[in-house]
MARBAMI-933186 format. One line per 10 residues: number of its first residue (from 0); their letters; for each residue x, y negated, z negated of C-alpha. Coordinates in nm, 2 decimals, always signed. Layout:
N
NUM	A	X,Y,Z  ...
END
This chain:
642
0	MSETKKDNFI	-20.78,+3.88,+3.72  -21.05,+3.79,+3.51  -21.24,+3.44,+3.57  -21.38,+3.30,+3.24  -21.53,+2.89,+3.16  -21.43,+2.89,+2.81  -21.51,+2.55,+2.73  -21.39,+2.48,+2.37  -21.07,+2.66,+2.48  -20.98,+2.44,+2.75
10	DQAMSSDWGE	-21.11,+2.15,+2.62  -20.89,+2.16,+2.31  -20.60,+2.25,+2.48  -20.63,+1.99,+2.73  -20.71,+1.67,+2.56  -20.36,+1.66,+2.40  -20.15,+1.89,+2.68  -20.22,+1.84,+3.01  -20.13,+1.53,+3.05  -19.78,+1.64,+2.97
20	SHDSAQHTVQ	-19.81,+1.94,+3.20  -19.99,+1.84,+3.48  -19.71,+1.76,+3.71  -19.56,+2.13,+3.64  -19.87,+2.30,+3.77  -19.89,+2.06,+4.08  -19.62,+2.23,+4.25  -19.55,+2.60,+4.33  -19.29,+2.71,+4.06  -18.98,+2.88,+4.28
30	VGDLFDQIQQ	-18.87,+3.14,+4.09  -18.55,+3.26,+4.28  -18.29,+3.11,+4.05  -18.50,+3.22,+3.75  -18.43,+3.59,+3.90  -18.04,+3.50,+3.92  -18.01,+3.35,+3.58  -18.18,+3.67,+3.44  -17.96,+3.90,+3.64  -17.68,+3.68,+3.50
40	LACQVQSVDS	-17.78,+3.67,+3.15  -17.76,+4.07,+3.13  -17.41,+4.05,+3.23  -17.29,+3.84,+2.96  -17.48,+3.96,+2.64  -17.39,+4.23,+2.39  -17.73,+4.35,+2.25  -18.07,+4.42,+2.38  -18.25,+4.20,+2.15  -18.09,+3.91,+2.25
50	YYQKAFQLIA	-18.18,+4.01,+2.63  -18.54,+4.03,+2.56  -18.56,+3.74,+2.38  -18.33,+3.49,+2.64  -18.48,+3.62,+2.90  -18.86,+3.55,+2.73  -18.74,+3.20,+2.65  -18.59,+3.14,+3.04  -18.93,+3.31,+3.16  -19.12,+3.01,+2.92
60	KHYHCPYAYL	-18.93,+2.74,+2.97  -18.94,+2.78,+3.37  -19.31,+2.77,+3.35  -19.32,+2.47,+3.08  -19.55,+2.74,+2.87  -19.75,+2.51,+2.59  -19.70,+2.83,+2.39  -19.59,+3.21,+2.49  -19.53,+3.51,+2.30  -19.28,+3.87,+2.30
70	SIQLPSMVIE	-19.36,+4.15,+2.12  -19.11,+4.49,+2.18  -19.14,+4.79,+1.96  -18.80,+4.97,+1.95  -18.69,+5.29,+1.78  -18.44,+5.10,+1.57  -18.58,+4.76,+1.57  -18.90,+4.51,+1.62  -18.87,+4.21,+1.83  -19.10,+3.90,+1.82
80	DYHHQGATSP	-19.04,+3.57,+1.92  -19.23,+3.30,+2.06  -19.21,+2.94,+2.26  -19.39,+2.65,+2.18  -19.40,+2.27,+2.36  -19.61,+1.98,+2.35  -19.89,+1.85,+2.07  -20.11,+2.15,+2.02  -20.05,+2.39,+1.69  -19.89,+2.66,+1.77
90	NFWKSSTQNA	-20.19,+2.84,+1.57  -20.41,+2.77,+1.86  -20.31,+2.99,+2.10  -20.10,+3.26,+1.83  -20.46,+3.49,+1.80  -20.52,+3.47,+2.17  -20.17,+3.58,+2.31  -20.18,+3.86,+2.02  -20.52,+3.99,+2.17  -20.39,+4.01,+2.46
100	INDAIAQNKS	-20.07,+4.16,+2.42  -20.22,+4.48,+2.18  -20.48,+4.47,+2.50  -20.18,+4.52,+2.74  -20.02,+4.78,+2.51  -20.30,+5.00,+2.45  -20.42,+4.99,+2.86  -20.08,+5.01,+2.96  -20.14,+4.72,+3.20  -20.08,+4.36,+3.27
110	HASFYRAKDD	-20.36,+4.16,+3.32  -20.40,+3.76,+3.34  -20.73,+3.56,+3.24  -20.87,+3.22,+3.40  -20.96,+2.93,+3.23  -21.15,+2.63,+3.32  -21.26,+2.31,+3.14  -21.61,+2.16,+3.15  -21.55,+1.90,+3.36  -21.37,+2.17,+3.62
120	TSHITQHTLT	-21.07,+1.93,+3.61  -20.81,+2.16,+3.40  -20.75,+2.48,+3.42  -20.51,+2.73,+3.23  -20.40,+3.12,+3.31  -20.30,+3.37,+3.01  -20.08,+3.62,+3.15  -20.02,+3.92,+2.96  -19.72,+4.15,+3.12  -19.63,+4.49,+2.99
130	LQDSKSQTIG	-19.24,+4.55,+2.95  -19.13,+4.95,+2.99  -18.82,+5.12,+2.87  -18.56,+5.32,+3.07  -18.82,+5.63,+3.10  -19.07,+5.39,+3.19  -19.28,+5.42,+2.86  -19.43,+5.05,+2.78  -19.23,+4.91,+2.47  -19.42,+4.60,+2.45
140	AMSLMIYTHD	-19.56,+4.30,+2.60  -19.52,+3.90,+2.65  -19.80,+3.65,+2.71  -19.74,+3.30,+2.85  -20.04,+3.02,+2.86  -19.98,+2.84,+3.23  -20.10,+2.57,+3.34  -20.26,+2.59,+3.68  -20.45,+2.39,+3.95  -20.65,+2.67,+4.12
150	ISQAKDNQYK	-20.69,+3.04,+4.10  -20.50,+3.10,+4.36  -20.18,+2.97,+4.22  -20.26,+3.17,+3.92  -20.27,+3.49,+4.15  -19.95,+3.40,+4.25  -19.77,+3.34,+3.91  -19.87,+3.67,+3.82  -19.75,+3.88,+4.10  -19.41,+3.69,+4.01
160	LKSLAGLISL	-19.45,+3.69,+3.69  -19.53,+4.10,+3.74  -19.16,+4.10,+3.96  -18.98,+3.90,+3.63  -19.15,+4.21,+3.40  -18.96,+4.44,+3.62  -18.67,+4.31,+3.67  -18.59,+4.26,+3.27  -18.71,+4.61,+3.22  -18.46,+4.75,+3.50
170	STTILLSRIQ	-18.18,+4.51,+3.34  -18.22,+4.62,+3.01  -18.17,+4.96,+3.13  -17.82,+4.85,+3.31  -17.72,+4.66,+2.97  -17.78,+4.99,+2.76  -17.51,+5.19,+3.01  -17.30,+4.94,+2.98  -17.33,+4.94,+2.65  -17.25,+5.23,+2.60
180	AQQEERKQTL	-16.97,+5.28,+2.82  -16.82,+5.02,+2.61  -16.88,+5.18,+2.30  -16.74,+5.48,+2.45  -16.44,+5.33,+2.55  -16.32,+5.14,+2.26  -16.40,+5.46,+2.08  -16.16,+5.67,+2.27  -15.89,+5.36,+2.26  -15.91,+5.33,+1.88
190	TPNKALVNAA	-15.79,+5.70,+1.85  -15.54,+5.76,+1.65  -15.22,+5.87,+1.94  -14.91,+5.94,+1.87  -14.71,+5.63,+1.77  -14.99,+5.59,+1.50  -14.90,+5.93,+1.41  -14.58,+5.91,+1.35  -14.58,+5.59,+1.19  -14.77,+5.74,+0.90
200	KSQSEHQLAF	-14.49,+5.94,+0.86  -14.25,+5.63,+0.82  -14.06,+5.53,+0.48  -14.14,+5.15,+0.48  -14.51,+5.01,+0.44  -14.41,+4.71,+0.62  -14.26,+4.93,+0.89  -14.64,+5.13,+0.92  -14.85,+4.84,+0.90  -14.62,+4.68,+1.19
210	TITNNLRNKT	-14.70,+4.95,+1.41  -15.09,+4.99,+1.28  -15.15,+4.59,+1.40  -14.99,+4.56,+1.71  -15.13,+4.90,+1.81  -15.45,+4.78,+1.72  -15.41,+4.42,+1.90  -15.32,+4.59,+2.22  -15.61,+4.87,+2.17  -15.94,+4.62,+2.07
220	QCEQVAIALV	-15.81,+4.28,+2.28  -15.75,+4.12,+1.98  -15.55,+3.76,+1.96  -15.41,+3.85,+1.63  -15.47,+4.15,+1.38  -15.31,+4.12,+1.03  -15.28,+4.38,+0.74  -15.25,+4.36,+0.38  -15.21,+4.60,+0.09  -15.43,+4.58,-0.25
230	HGKRLDLLSI	-15.28,+4.59,-0.61  -15.58,+4.55,-0.82  -15.73,+4.19,-0.78  -15.38,+4.07,-0.52  -15.31,+4.11,-0.23  -14.98,+4.17,-0.05  -14.98,+4.05,+0.32  -14.75,+4.30,+0.47  -14.76,+4.26,+0.88  -14.93,+3.99,+1.16
240	SGFDQAPKRN	-14.92,+4.14,+1.50  -14.65,+3.96,+1.68  -14.45,+3.87,+1.38  -14.14,+4.10,+1.30  -14.22,+3.93,+0.91  -14.55,+3.76,+0.75  -14.44,+3.44,+0.74  -14.58,+3.35,+0.38  -14.63,+3.01,+0.34  -14.77,+2.94,+0.67
250	PGVLKIKDAM	-15.09,+2.74,+0.67  -15.29,+2.95,+0.90  -15.17,+3.25,+0.71  -15.30,+3.13,+0.39  -15.61,+3.09,+0.57  -15.61,+3.48,+0.66  -15.50,+3.60,+0.34  -15.79,+3.35,+0.19  -16.03,+3.56,+0.35  -15.90,+3.87,+0.30
260	CECLDRQDII	-15.93,+3.82,-0.06  -16.31,+3.75,+0.04  -16.34,+4.05,+0.19  -16.20,+4.23,-0.11  -16.44,+4.07,-0.35  -16.71,+4.16,-0.09  -16.63,+4.51,-0.04  -16.76,+4.53,+0.31  -16.71,+4.42,+0.67  -16.75,+4.03,+0.71
270	VYQTESTDWD	-16.77,+3.87,+1.01  -16.75,+3.46,+1.14  -16.83,+3.41,+1.49  -17.05,+3.19,+1.70  -17.21,+3.43,+1.91  -17.42,+3.66,+1.70  -17.44,+3.98,+1.91  -17.61,+4.25,+1.71  -17.52,+4.11,+1.38  -17.79,+3.98,+1.17
280	EDKISGHYFL	-17.77,+3.61,+1.12  -17.72,+3.63,+0.76  -17.44,+3.86,+0.83  -17.28,+3.66,+1.08  -17.28,+3.30,+0.86  -17.38,+3.40,+0.51  -17.23,+3.24,+0.24  -16.86,+3.34,+0.35  -16.67,+2.99,+0.34  -16.35,+3.13,+0.35
290	HKNWHEAAGA	-16.40,+3.28,+0.68  -16.56,+3.00,+0.81  -16.24,+2.82,+0.73  -15.99,+3.06,+0.96  -16.28,+3.05,+1.21  -16.28,+2.66,+1.22  -15.86,+2.65,+1.17  -15.84,+2.91,+1.46  -16.07,+2.69,+1.74  -16.39,+2.84,+1.68
300	AAVASIPLIT	-16.22,+3.21,+1.72  -16.44,+3.51,+1.62  -16.29,+3.66,+1.28  -16.40,+3.93,+1.10  -16.22,+4.14,+0.82  -16.26,+4.52,+0.74  -16.18,+4.68,+0.39  -16.06,+4.99,+0.40  -16.22,+5.19,+0.14  -16.17,+5.55,+0.03
310	EGTCYAILSL	-16.37,+5.74,-0.23  -16.46,+5.42,-0.36  -16.16,+5.26,-0.41  -16.04,+4.99,-0.14  -15.68,+5.03,-0.03  -15.61,+4.76,+0.19  -15.73,+4.48,+0.40  -15.72,+4.45,+0.79  -15.85,+4.14,+0.94  -15.88,+4.05,+1.31
320	RRKPSQPFTQ	-15.87,+3.72,+1.57  -16.06,+3.75,+1.92  -16.12,+3.43,+2.16  -16.47,+3.30,+2.11  -16.57,+3.44,+2.41  -16.52,+3.82,+2.31  -16.71,+3.83,+1.98  -16.74,+4.16,+1.76  -17.00,+4.38,+1.81  -17.14,+4.58,+1.43
330	KELETIQSAV	-17.09,+4.92,+1.61  -16.77,+4.78,+1.73  -16.57,+4.68,+1.37  -16.76,+5.05,+1.21  -16.55,+5.23,+1.47  -16.21,+5.06,+1.38  -16.27,+5.07,+1.00  -16.35,+5.47,+1.06  -16.01,+5.52,+1.28  -15.80,+5.27,+1.07
340	QPFGPALHLV	-15.94,+5.36,+0.73  -15.71,+5.68,+0.65  -15.40,+5.46,+0.68  -15.47,+5.27,+0.39  -15.40,+5.54,+0.12  -15.12,+5.60,+0.36  -14.98,+5.28,+0.31  -15.02,+5.29,-0.08  -14.83,+5.66,-0.06  -14.54,+5.49,+0.12
350	SHAKRNLYRH	-14.52,+5.21,-0.10  -14.49,+5.43,-0.41  -14.36,+5.75,-0.27  -14.00,+5.84,-0.49  -13.99,+5.57,-0.68  -14.05,+5.58,-1.11  -14.08,+5.29,-1.31  -13.70,+5.28,-1.39  -13.59,+5.24,-1.01  -13.86,+4.99,-0.92
360	TTHSVKKWTR	-13.74,+4.76,-1.17  -13.40,+4.82,-1.05  -13.45,+4.73,-0.70  -13.66,+4.43,-0.80  -13.37,+4.30,-1.04  -13.09,+4.38,-0.79  -13.31,+4.21,-0.47  -13.34,+3.91,-0.71  -13.02,+3.89,-0.79  -12.91,+3.95,-0.48
370	TLTAPGHIAR	-13.09,+3.65,-0.33  -12.95,+3.43,-0.60  -12.60,+3.53,-0.54  -12.63,+3.52,-0.18  -12.53,+3.16,-0.01  -12.78,+2.91,+0.03  -13.11,+2.92,-0.17  -12.98,+2.61,-0.34  -13.37,+2.53,-0.47  -13.42,+2.91,-0.59
380	KISLACFLLF	-13.05,+2.83,-0.79  -13.22,+2.55,-0.96  -13.51,+2.71,-1.02  -13.32,+2.91,-1.22  -13.10,+2.69,-1.41  -13.40,+2.44,-1.45  -13.55,+2.77,-1.61  -13.28,+2.86,-1.81  -13.25,+2.53,-2.02  -13.58,+2.57,-2.03
390	SLWFCFGSIP	-13.58,+2.87,-2.23  -13.30,+2.78,-2.40  -13.50,+2.43,-2.52  -13.78,+2.63,-2.63  -13.59,+2.88,-2.83  -13.37,+2.66,-3.02  -13.47,+2.31,-2.94  -13.73,+2.12,-3.15  -14.01,+1.86,-3.09  -14.26,+1.66,-3.34
400	YNVTVNSTLV	-14.52,+1.83,-3.52  -14.83,+1.66,-3.53  -15.21,+1.77,-3.70  -15.48,+1.57,-3.56  -15.81,+1.64,-3.80  -16.13,+1.42,-3.83  -16.15,+1.14,-4.01  -16.41,+0.88,-4.18  -16.35,+0.49,-4.27  -16.44,+0.43,-4.58
410	PQRVTHVVSP	-16.37,+0.12,-4.85  -16.11,+0.16,-5.11  -16.34,+0.02,-5.41  -16.68,-0.03,-5.43  -16.90,-0.25,-5.65  -17.22,-0.10,-5.81  -17.48,-0.38,-5.88  -17.78,-0.25,-6.11  -18.04,-0.43,-6.25  -17.97,-0.66,-6.53
420	FDGFIAKSYF	-18.30,-0.58,-6.71  -18.62,-0.48,-6.67  -18.79,-0.69,-6.41  -18.95,-0.74,-6.09  -18.81,-0.84,-5.74  -18.87,-1.13,-5.67  -18.59,-1.16,-5.35  -18.34,-0.97,-5.13  -18.17,-1.14,-4.93  -17.91,-0.85,-4.76
430	TQGQTFRAGD	-17.96,-0.50,-4.66  -17.74,-0.20,-4.60  -17.45,-0.29,-4.35  -17.46,-0.68,-4.40  -17.14,-0.90,-4.42  -17.20,-1.15,-4.71  -16.95,-1.46,-4.84  -16.84,-1.47,-5.20  -17.10,-1.74,-5.40  -17.40,-1.59,-5.16
440	IIYQLNTESL	-17.70,-1.45,-5.37  -17.75,-1.13,-5.29  -18.08,-1.05,-5.48  -18.31,-1.23,-5.68  -18.53,-1.10,-5.99  -18.89,-1.32,-6.11  -18.78,-1.52,-6.41  -19.11,-1.66,-6.43  -19.19,-1.48,-6.76  -18.88,-1.57,-6.89
450	ENEKALLQSQ	-18.93,-1.93,-6.84  -19.21,-1.92,-7.06  -19.07,-1.71,-7.32  -18.73,-2.00,-7.31  -19.02,-2.26,-7.34  -19.18,-2.08,-7.64  -18.87,-2.04,-7.80  -18.78,-2.39,-7.79  -19.11,-2.51,-7.88  -19.09,-2.24,-8.16
460	LAILQIEKKQ	-18.70,-2.40,-8.24  -18.86,-2.77,-8.25  -19.09,-2.68,-8.52  -18.84,-2.53,-8.72  -18.60,-2.81,-8.69  -18.90,-3.01,-8.84  -18.96,-2.75,-9.17  -18.57,-2.76,-9.24  -18.58,-3.16,-9.24  -18.92,-3.13,-9.46
470	AFHEKSPTKS	-18.77,-2.90,-9.75  -18.44,-3.12,-9.71  -18.60,-3.41,-9.81  -18.85,-3.19,-10.10  -18.52,-3.09,-10.23  -18.63,-2.75,-10.19  -18.30,-2.51,-10.10  -18.51,-2.18,-10.09  -18.73,-2.31,-9.81  -18.43,-2.47,-9.64
480	RMAAAQIAAN	-18.23,-2.17,-9.59  -18.50,-1.97,-9.42  -18.57,-2.21,-9.18  -18.20,-2.24,-9.09  -18.20,-1.85,-9.06  -18.50,-1.90,-8.80  -18.34,-2.15,-8.61  -18.02,-1.89,-8.65  -18.25,-1.62,-8.44  -18.43,-1.86,-8.22
490	LAELTIIESK	-18.13,-1.96,-8.09  -18.01,-1.62,-8.02  -18.34,-1.47,-7.86  -18.30,-1.82,-7.66  -17.94,-1.70,-7.58  -18.04,-1.41,-7.45  -18.34,-1.49,-7.27  -18.08,-1.79,-7.08  -17.84,-1.51,-6.98  -18.11,-1.29,-6.84
500	IRNAAYVAPF	-18.22,-1.64,-6.62  -17.85,-1.68,-6.51  -17.86,-1.29,-6.42  -18.21,-1.27,-6.23  -18.02,-1.36,-5.91  -17.68,-1.21,-5.86  -17.40,-1.41,-5.71  -17.15,-1.22,-5.47  -16.77,-1.23,-5.62  -16.62,-1.18,-5.31
510	DGTVISGDLD	-16.64,-1.15,-4.92  -16.75,-0.85,-4.84  -16.98,-0.59,-4.67  -17.30,-0.38,-4.80  -17.23,-0.02,-4.81  -17.56,+0.05,-4.97  -17.91,-0.09,-5.05  -18.22,-0.23,-4.90  -18.48,-0.37,-5.17  -18.69,-0.57,-4.91
520	KKIGQLIPQG	-18.96,-0.27,-4.91  -18.94,-0.34,-5.35  -19.04,-0.66,-5.34  -19.29,-0.73,-5.65  -19.20,-0.39,-5.82  -19.03,-0.35,-6.17  -18.69,-0.21,-6.16  -18.59,-0.06,-6.48  -18.28,-0.23,-6.68  -17.96,+0.01,-6.52
530	QPLFELAPRH	-18.13,+0.12,-6.18  -17.87,+0.10,-5.91  -17.93,-0.17,-5.60  -17.64,-0.23,-5.44  -17.28,-0.13,-5.33  -17.04,-0.33,-5.21  -16.74,-0.33,-5.09  -16.48,-0.64,-5.01  -16.42,-0.74,-4.64  -16.08,-0.57,-4.48
540	HWELELDIPD	-16.02,-0.32,-4.76  -16.05,+0.00,-4.57  -15.92,+0.37,-4.64  -15.92,+0.67,-4.43  -16.10,+0.97,-4.58  -15.91,+1.29,-4.41  -16.08,+1.58,-4.33  -15.78,+1.86,-4.27  -15.85,+2.24,-4.18  -15.74,+2.44,-4.43
550	DAVSNIQLHL	-15.46,+2.65,-4.15  -15.33,+2.34,-4.17  -15.33,+2.19,-4.50  -15.01,+2.37,-4.58  -14.79,+2.17,-4.33  -14.90,+1.80,-4.50  -14.76,+1.65,-4.77  -14.78,+1.25,-4.96  -14.67,+0.95,-4.77  -14.68,+1.13,-4.43
560	PTHFMAHAKP	-14.73,+0.88,-4.15  -15.08,+0.85,-4.01  -15.27,+0.74,-3.66  -15.65,+0.62,-3.68  -15.81,+0.59,-3.38  -16.21,+0.53,-3.40  -16.47,+0.68,-3.18  -16.61,+0.33,-3.14  -16.22,+0.14,-3.06  -16.03,+0.42,-2.94
570	DIAGAGQITH	-15.78,+0.16,-2.74  -15.71,+0.06,-3.05  -15.44,+0.25,-3.34  -15.44,+0.19,-3.67  -15.09,+0.30,-3.88  -15.11,+0.44,-4.24  -14.98,+0.67,-4.44  -15.11,+0.94,-4.68  -15.18,+0.85,-5.03  -15.37,+1.15,-5.17
580	LSRKLVAKGS	-15.42,+1.52,-5.13  -15.71,+1.71,-5.25  -15.62,+2.06,-5.36  -16.00,+2.17,-5.38  -16.21,+2.29,-5.02  -16.51,+2.15,-5.01  -16.78,+2.22,-4.75  -16.79,+1.99,-4.45  -17.07,+2.08,-4.18  -16.97,+2.42,-4.12
590	RSVFQGRATL	-16.65,+2.39,-4.19  -16.44,+2.40,-4.52  -16.19,+2.15,-4.52  -15.96,+2.01,-4.77  -15.99,+1.63,-4.86  -15.75,+1.37,-4.85  -15.71,+0.93,-4.80  -15.48,+0.76,-4.66  -15.39,+0.40,-4.59  -15.47,+0.18,-4.31
600	TNQAPWMRAG	-15.28,-0.11,-4.22  -15.47,-0.26,-3.93  -15.76,-0.44,-4.08  -15.97,-0.59,-3.82  -16.35,-0.71,-3.86  -16.56,-0.47,-3.61  -16.47,-0.20,-3.91  -16.77,-0.07,-4.07  -16.80,+0.18,-4.34  -16.87,+0.53,-4.21
610	MQGVTQIHAG	-16.75,+0.46,-3.86  -16.58,+0.84,-3.77  -16.30,+0.90,-3.59  -15.98,+1.13,-3.52  -15.59,+1.07,-3.71  -15.35,+1.22,-3.61  -15.10,+1.32,-3.93  -14.68,+1.32,-3.83  -14.57,+1.64,-4.00  -14.22,+1.59,-3.89
620	KKPVWWVTLH	-14.03,+1.79,-3.63  -14.08,+2.19,-3.59  -13.95,+2.47,-3.34  -14.06,+2.44,-3.00  -14.16,+2.77,-2.99  -14.36,+2.75,-3.35  -14.56,+2.43,-3.24  -14.67,+2.60,-2.89  -14.74,+2.98,-3.08  -14.80,+2.96,-3.43
630	RAIDYFRIKF	-15.19,+2.93,-3.31  -15.12,+3.25,-3.17  -14.91,+3.42,-3.39  -15.12,+3.39,-3.70  -15.44,+3.49,-3.50  -15.26,+3.84,-3.41  -15.09,+3.88,-3.75  -15.46,+3.84,-3.89  -15.62,+4.05,-3.64  -15.38,+4.34,-3.69
640	WL	-15.23,+4.31,-4.04  -14.88,+4.23,-3.84
END
């Protein structure tokens, strides 16, 4: 044992962990129980890697190690594990323990290093111990950091740890011998015996499956064995050990069948069990939820499913269940698969032997007829009667045929408001979507220039009146007639000006809604005469614009009843009937449709122009089969020119 005073190393470790583990270093560690535990462990585990890891953890926990590391190199795998406790980071110890393990393996020798703190009150020992295989070859080592009171206690721990390492190496040899003996025993018991060979000559696939499952249950110490025949993506459960006939509707049987389907999809061995044995953790749990359900329903039993695959084809699925204390090993299931695999094609051969299509059909019909005509089976007979009645109704009955189309709410009548003369926009009182009452002013044109013209004409008219009177007193008929003509012309112009002033403000003639038009952004702009300004629609005078697909228009006629349902108010339906059908195909989005019009009897205040919805057109009664199948029939007619 080397004695080293590595101040920083010991100070950093002791500052966080010594207070927690000091008590464990004050007494002499008793390892008698630890020897017994390691020996018992060798009799319990089913794999070498599990034994090394569990024995290593037992030692590390027994000595309250703040850190310990295990590294073993086997021909078929590399085993690495570590133990950590306390507040110190594992990275603090990792480099030191790995270097110590590398040195021990290179020198083929166990060693220990004793470290002191500056104040000489804290001590820790790094024990590195080599591990050997059955041929006394070093295959790895483990390094443990142990708090000690003094160097004599450290030496005592080193001697005991060497003994524990030797015990682990010896127990591993015994464990390997036990595992090999078990594998050989199971391999021999799984060799097809005379009963299985005779069963291969069976004329019934159920009889053959019964023989397979019951023999495997006895030979493999399983609680239950089940086998199912594969028909494409469907499974036919043939036999469950312990049952003369597999109960198809039993909840436990359904869970087994679900797990078999999962194995069929996976096309590989699936196992779900609590004990990992020699399986990878992903292979045991993975994402096999159906096997997990079976495992939980069976009281945490070990469950597994094996596909019987020959030349790339899965012929059957074999499922096994065993007590939780008897987990499956990978080698064991592979041996079972190898032994039972030839029976997959044999089951199919027996199932299809000497049967052509006619015999298959005849057999199925006879079996079905016997089942129905035999006493009992009331539920099946009622089901058959219901099916026959349904078939008659389907072929000869009729049901209402409804065509559902997209529809838009539009006004029945639209009033187009245009500029009465060239003028400037003075005010706009309403915009698109707003409602108005009869008598409301919709917009106002500027009349300032018109008022000036009116005043000018009125003054000119007064002058002409005076001139006319003067001509009368002068007894000049010519001047009198000319003045009268000018007065008439001025009066005409004055009438026009006054008409424009009256029309400058548009007064709504009815209660309604502004469908389109917004003059707020055109205040002060010159609007030419005749330019459209607004579209107004009377309130509560709506109708529907229907978009009828071309494949349904042949079934639509005038005056058919309709029901409208708006997306904004799907709880309210409005009735009506078709009043117009267009014979012209128009493009609507990505589709071509025929447009129609329908009345709407239920007029509501919430309705607005442009609201979208669906309308159901009641096209009368049609045969049930036609309503159900006409789309598919039309598709195949077009696709295959039928």
